[in-house]
C-alpha positions, 0 to 999 in steps of 0.5 A: 508508504515509506519509499524505504521500508521494506516492506512498503516496497515489497507491498508497492511491488505487489499492487503495481504487478497487478497494474493490467488489472487495475487498467482493466478496471478503470482504476488509476494507481498512485504511490504516496510517500511522506517524505522526498528523500531523493536517493531513495525515491528514485531507488523506489521508482521506478525499482519497486513502483513503475507509476504515478508517486505523489509527495505529501508534504503535510502527511494529510493522506497519513493523518487521514489514516489516523482520523486526522493524527499520523498513525506512529509506533515505536521500533521496538514495540511496534516491531520487535515485540510484534509477531504479526510485523516480524512474518511481515517482514520476512515476506517482504525479505523472501520477496528479495526487497531490499532496505536501508534505515534513512529516513523515518521510519515510525508512520503506518500507512495504508490503502484507499479506493476513491470512487469516480467524480464525487462519490467519495472513499470506497473502500480503506485499508489501514495498516494496524501492524507494520507491512500489513497488506490490504487483501489483493481479492478485496480490493479487486472485488470493491475496484470491480463494483466501481466499474459494474456496480449491478454486476455480480461478485468478481471471478478471481483468478486463484493466483490472486485468491491465494496471496492474501 
C-alpha cells in the first residue's frame, strides 16, 4: 500500500482497527510499502497502521500481484474517469483520513493471506480500481479456515458483515 494515498491509508487504518480479531485468529499483520519517504512513513506509522511496516525496495510484492508486472494506472483514466475509484476516494475522505501528493501515485496494491509454513498463499486480493478493499468478511473467513481447517464457517459479527 502507498503510505501517502488517502485510500491506502484508510484501508490500512480499517484493517489495523480489527487487529484484536486477527490476533484471536493467530494472524500476523504486515503493511508493505513500495517507497520510503521518511516523512510519509512517519505520518503513516503509527497514525494509520500501528504494526509492522516493511519496505519492498524491489517492489516484488507489488509485481507479484500483477503476475510479475506492476499494476499501474494513470491518474486521469484510473481515477478521474473511474466512478468506482471516485466512490472509494469519497469513502476514505469521509473517514477523516488525510492525503498529500508526494511520491508515486500510479501503483496499485492488494492483500495476501499466507498460510503457515510452506502452505503458500491462501487468499489474494488485487486492487482493480484505486481504493478497492478486500471484503473484510471474506478475509476473516479465510483466516478462520486457516486456524481451523475442519471447522464450519465463521459467524461474523453483523458490524463486520455490513462494512463490505
